[in-house]
N, CA, C and O atoms as a GROMACS GRO file, in nm:
protein
  260
    1UNK      N    1   0.801   2.125  -1.902
    1UNK     CA    2   0.775   1.984  -1.876
    1UNK      C    3   0.626   1.962  -1.852
    1UNK      O    4   0.563   2.039  -1.779
    2UNK      N    5   0.568   1.856  -1.912
    2UNK     CA    6   0.428   1.826  -1.884
    2UNK      C    7   0.413   1.762  -1.746
    2UNK      O    8   0.510   1.716  -1.685
    3UNK      N    9   0.291   1.760  -1.698
    3UNK     CA   10   0.264   1.695  -1.571
    3UNK      C   11   0.282   1.545  -1.585
    3UNK      O   12   0.270   1.490  -1.695
    4UNK      N   13   0.312   1.478  -1.473
    4UNK     CA   14   0.326   1.332  -1.472
    4UNK      C   15   0.190   1.271  -1.444
    4UNK      O   16   0.119   1.316  -1.354
    5UNK      N   17   0.154   1.169  -1.520
    5UNK     CA   18   0.027   1.100  -1.495
    5UNK      C   19   0.041   1.009  -1.374
    5UNK      O   20   0.141   0.938  -1.358
    6UNK      N   21  -0.060   1.011  -1.289
    6UNK     CA   22  -0.066   0.922  -1.174
    6UNK      C   23  -0.114   0.785  -1.220
    6UNK      O   24  -0.207   0.775  -1.300
    7UNK      N   25  -0.051   0.680  -1.172
    7UNK     CA   26  -0.096   0.544  -1.199
    7UNK      C   27  -0.221   0.521  -1.114
    7UNK      O   28  -0.213   0.515  -0.991
    8UNK      N   29  -0.336   0.509  -1.179
    8UNK     CA   30  -0.463   0.504  -1.108
    8UNK      C   31  -0.477   0.378  -1.020
    8UNK      O   32  -0.539   0.383  -0.914
    9UNK      N   33  -0.420   0.267  -1.065
    9UNK     CA   34  -0.424   0.145  -0.985
    9UNK      C   35  -0.346   0.162  -0.855
    9UNK      O   36  -0.390   0.118  -0.750
   10UNK      N   37  -0.231   0.228  -0.864
   10UNK     CA   38  -0.149   0.252  -0.746
   10UNK      C   39  -0.213   0.354  -0.654
   10UNK      O   40  -0.202   0.345  -0.532
   11UNK      N   41  -0.282   0.452  -0.712
   11UNK     CA   42  -0.347   0.557  -0.633
   11UNK      C   43  -0.455   0.500  -0.542
   11UNK      O   44  -0.481   0.553  -0.434
   12UNK      N   45  -0.518   0.390  -0.586
   12UNK     CA   46  -0.622   0.325  -0.506
   12UNK      C   47  -0.563   0.236  -0.397
   12UNK      O   48  -0.632   0.200  -0.302
   13UNK      N   49  -0.436   0.200  -0.410
   13UNK     CA   50  -0.374   0.107  -0.316
   13UNK      C   51  -0.283   0.173  -0.213
   13UNK      O   52  -0.261   0.119  -0.105
   14UNK      N   53  -0.230   0.290  -0.246
   14UNK     CA   54  -0.132   0.356  -0.159
   14UNK      C   55  -0.178   0.495  -0.122
   14UNK      O   56  -0.243   0.564  -0.201
   15UNK      N   57  -0.142   0.538   0.001
   15UNK     CA   58  -0.167   0.674   0.046
   15UNK      C   59  -0.038   0.728   0.106
   15UNK      O   60   0.043   0.653   0.159
   16UNK      N   61  -0.021   0.858   0.097
   16UNK     CA   62   0.096   0.921   0.155
   16UNK      C   63   0.059   0.983   0.290
   16UNK      O   64  -0.046   1.047   0.303
   17UNK      N   65   0.144   0.962   0.390
   17UNK     CA   66   0.120   1.020   0.522
   17UNK      C   67   0.170   1.165   0.521
   17UNK      O   68   0.232   1.210   0.424
   18UNK      N   69   0.144   1.236   0.628
   18UNK     CA   70   0.188   1.374   0.639
   18UNK      C   71   0.338   1.388   0.640
   18UNK      O   72   0.392   1.489   0.594
   19UNK      N   73   0.407   1.287   0.692
   19UNK     CA   74   0.553   1.291   0.699
   19UNK      C   75   0.621   1.238   0.572
   19UNK      O   76   0.743   1.235   0.563
   20UNK      N   77   0.539   1.195   0.473
   20UNK     CA   78   0.595   1.152   0.346
   20UNK      C   79   0.612   1.001   0.330
   20UNK      O   80   0.659   0.955   0.226
   21UNK      N   81   0.574   0.925   0.433
   21UNK     CA   82   0.582   0.779   0.420
   21UNK      C   83   0.462   0.730   0.339
   21UNK      O   84   0.360   0.799   0.331
   22UNK      N   85   0.476   0.612   0.279
   22UNK     CA   86   0.367   0.558   0.198
   22UNK      C   87   0.305   0.438   0.269
   22UNK      O   88   0.375   0.344   0.308
   23UNK      N   89   0.174   0.443   0.285
   23UNK     CA   90   0.099   0.340   0.358
   23UNK      C   91   0.034   0.245   0.258
   23UNK      O   92  -0.011   0.287   0.151
   24UNK      N   93   0.031   0.116   0.293
   24UNK     CA   94  -0.029   0.015   0.207
   24UNK      C   95  -0.116  -0.077   0.291
   24UNK      O   96  -0.104  -0.080   0.413
   25UNK      N   97  -0.203  -0.152   0.224
   25UNK     CA   98  -0.281  -0.255   0.292
   25UNK      C   99  -0.210  -0.388   0.274
   25UNK      O  100  -0.136  -0.408   0.178
   26UNK      N  101  -0.234  -0.478   0.368
   26UNK     CA  102  -0.167  -0.608   0.362
   26UNK      C  103  -0.241  -0.706   0.272
   26UNK      O  104  -0.363  -0.699   0.258
   27UNK      N  105  -0.166  -0.795   0.212
   27UNK     CA  106  -0.221  -0.895   0.121
   27UNK      C  107  -0.266  -1.020   0.199
   27UNK      O  108  -0.248  -1.028   0.320
   28UNK      N  109  -0.323  -1.116   0.128
   28UNK     CA  110  -0.363  -1.248   0.181
   28UNK      C  111  -0.480  -1.243   0.277
   28UNK      O  112  -0.490  -1.326   0.367
   29UNK      N  113  -0.571  -1.146   0.261
   29UNK     CA  114  -0.683  -1.137   0.355
   29UNK      C  115  -0.819  -1.146   0.287
   29UNK      O  116  -0.921  -1.116   0.350
   30UNK      N  117  -0.823  -1.186   0.159
   30UNK     CA  118  -0.951  -1.183   0.088
   30UNK      C  119  -1.023  -1.318   0.082
   30UNK      O  120  -1.146  -1.321   0.090
   31UNK      N  121  -0.951  -1.427   0.068
   31UNK     CA  122  -1.018  -1.558   0.062
   31UNK      C  123  -0.926  -1.666   0.118
   31UNK      O  124  -0.811  -1.640   0.152
   32UNK      N  125  -0.979  -1.789   0.127
   32UNK     CA  126  -0.913  -1.902   0.195
   32UNK      C  127  -0.875  -1.861   0.337
   32UNK      O  128  -0.758  -1.870   0.377
   33UNK      N  129  -0.975  -1.814   0.413
   33UNK     CA  130  -0.950  -1.762   0.546
   33UNK      C  131  -0.967  -1.867   0.656
   33UNK      O  132  -0.934  -1.842   0.772
   34UNK      N  133  -1.020  -1.985   0.620
   34UNK     CA  134  -1.049  -2.085   0.723
   34UNK      C  135  -0.922  -2.142   0.786
   34UNK      O  136  -0.920  -2.173   0.905
   35UNK      N  137  -0.817  -2.155   0.707
   35UNK     CA  138  -0.692  -2.213   0.760
   35UNK      C  139  -0.604  -2.111   0.831
   35UNK      O  140  -0.503  -2.147   0.892
   36UNK      N  141  -0.640  -1.983   0.822
   36UNK     CA  142  -0.560  -1.878   0.887
   36UNK      C  143  -0.614  -1.853   1.027
   36UNK      O  144  -0.735  -1.852   1.050
   37UNK      N  145  -0.523  -1.832   1.120
   37UNK     CA  146  -0.564  -1.811   1.259
   37UNK      C  147  -0.630  -1.674   1.276
   37UNK      O  148  -0.610  -1.583   1.196
   38UNK      N  149  -0.708  -1.661   1.382
   38UNK     CA  150  -0.777  -1.536   1.411
   38UNK      C  151  -0.676  -1.423   1.431
   38UNK      O  152  -0.698  -1.310   1.386
   39UNK      N  153  -0.567  -1.453   1.498
   39UNK     CA  154  -0.463  -1.352   1.524
   39UNK      C  155  -0.401  -1.304   1.393
   39UNK      O  156  -0.376  -1.184   1.375
   40UNK      N  157  -0.376  -1.397   1.302
   40UNK     CA  158  -0.317  -1.362   1.172
   40UNK      C  159  -0.412  -1.274   1.091
   40UNK      O  160  -0.370  -1.175   1.031
   41UNK      N  161  -0.541  -1.312   1.090
   41UNK     CA  162  -0.641  -1.234   1.015
   41UNK      C  163  -0.658  -1.094   1.074
   41UNK      O  164  -0.677  -0.998   1.001
   42UNK      N  165  -0.652  -1.084   1.206
   42UNK     CA  166  -0.664  -0.956   1.273
   42UNK      C  167  -0.547  -0.864   1.237
   42UNK      O  168  -0.565  -0.745   1.214
   43UNK      N  169  -0.427  -0.921   1.233
   43UNK     CA  170  -0.309  -0.843   1.197
   43UNK      C  171  -0.308  -0.802   1.050
   43UNK      O  172  -0.247  -0.700   1.015
   44UNK      N  173  -0.373  -0.879   0.964
   44UNK     CA  174  -0.382  -0.845   0.822
   44UNK      C  175  -0.474  -0.725   0.798
   44UNK      O  176  -0.464  -0.658   0.695
   45UNK      N  177  -0.564  -0.699   0.893
   45UNK     CA  178  -0.655  -0.584   0.879
   45UNK      C  179  -0.582  -0.451   0.895
   45UNK      O  180  -0.625  -0.350   0.840
   46UNK      N  181  -0.473  -0.452   0.968
   46UNK     CA  182  -0.396  -0.329   0.991
   46UNK      C  183  -0.318  -0.292   0.865
   46UNK      O  184  -0.281  -0.379   0.786
   47UNK      N  185  -0.293  -0.164   0.849
   47UNK     CA  186  -0.213  -0.120   0.735
   47UNK      C  187  -0.065  -0.126   0.772
   47UNK      O  188  -0.029  -0.127   0.889
   48UNK      N  189   0.019  -0.129   0.669
   48UNK     CA  190   0.164  -0.131   0.691
   48UNK      C  191   0.229  -0.026   0.603
   48UNK      O  192   0.165   0.034   0.517
   49UNK      N  193   0.357  -0.005   0.626
   49UNK     CA  194   0.432   0.092   0.545
   49UNK      C  195   0.500   0.020   0.430
   49UNK      O  196   0.534  -0.098   0.440
   50UNK      N  197   0.519   0.091   0.320
   50UNK     CA  198   0.592   0.036   0.206
   50UNK      C  199   0.739   0.028   0.246
   50UNK      O  200   0.793   0.123   0.303
   51UNK      N  201   0.803  -0.083   0.217
   51UNK     CA  202   0.942  -0.105   0.254
   51UNK      C  203   1.034  -0.009   0.180
   51UNK      O  204   1.002   0.036   0.069
   52UNK      N  205   1.146   0.022   0.241
   52UNK     CA  206   1.240   0.118   0.183
   52UNK      C  207   1.293   0.074   0.047
   52UNK      O  208   1.330   0.158  -0.035
   53UNK      N  209   1.297  -0.058   0.023
   53UNK     CA  210   1.346  -0.108  -0.106
   53UNK      C  211   1.250  -0.077  -0.220
   53UNK      O  212   1.293  -0.068  -0.335
   54UNK      N  213   1.121  -0.062  -0.190
   54UNK     CA  214   1.019  -0.035  -0.292
   54UNK      C  215   0.971   0.110  -0.293
   54UNK      O  216   0.890   0.149  -0.378
   55UNK      N  217   1.019   0.189  -0.199
   55UNK     CA  218   0.968   0.324  -0.179
   55UNK      C  219   0.982   0.412  -0.302
   55UNK      O  220   0.888   0.483  -0.339
   56UNK      N  221   1.097   0.410  -0.367
   56UNK     CA  222   1.123   0.495  -0.483
   56UNK      C  223   1.032   0.459  -0.600
   56UNK      O  224   0.982   0.548  -0.670
   57UNK      N  225   1.010   0.329  -0.622
   57UNK     CA  226   0.924   0.283  -0.731
   57UNK      C  227   0.780   0.326  -0.710
   57UNK      O  228   0.714   0.372  -0.803
   58UNK      N  229   0.730   0.309  -0.588
   58UNK     CA  230   0.591   0.342  -0.557
   58UNK      C  231   0.570   0.494  -0.561
   58UNK      O  232   0.468   0.541  -0.610
   59UNK      N  233   0.667   0.568  -0.511
   59UNK     CA  234   0.657   0.714  -0.511
   59UNK      C  235   0.650   0.770  -0.652
   59UNK      O  236   0.587   0.873  -0.675
   60UNK      N  237   0.713   0.702  -0.746
   60UNK     CA  238   0.709   0.745  -0.886
   60UNK      C  239   0.570   0.724  -0.946
   60UNK      O  240   0.528   0.798  -1.035
   61UNK      N  241   0.497   0.622  -0.897
   61UNK     CA  242   0.364   0.591  -0.947
   61UNK      C  243   0.258   0.690  -0.896
   61UNK      O  244   0.158   0.716  -0.963
   62UNK      N  245   0.282   0.744  -0.776
   62UNK     CA  246   0.186   0.841  -0.720
   62UNK      C  247   0.256   0.974  -0.692
   62UNK      O  248   0.278   1.008  -0.576
   63UNK      N  249   0.291   1.049  -0.796
   63UNK     CA  250   0.371   1.170  -0.776
   63UNK      C  251   0.301   1.281  -0.698
   63UNK      O  252   0.368   1.361  -0.633
   64UNK      N  253   0.167   1.288  -0.704
   64UNK     CA  254   0.096   1.396  -0.635
   64UNK      C  255   0.014   1.343  -0.519
   64UNK      O  256  -0.068   1.416  -0.463
   65UNK      N  257   0.034   1.215  -0.482
   65UNK     CA  258  -0.043   1.155  -0.374
   65UNK      C  259   0.023   1.175  -0.246
   65UNK      O  260  -0.027   1.130  -0.143
   0.00000   0.00000   0.00000
């Protein structure tokens, strides 16, 4: 079997933790920030985990990540 190619776009967006969970950055934090509260913007800076419903799809995109 040949090696699986990593999806380069996904590799830049997701990282794998030591325990095998996949970490992502939150969306909606790049522009139109004036109407968003300070608390909301602060929480968007933190990273989150990929939901269990999407885990299998994302893991397939980054097989060696």
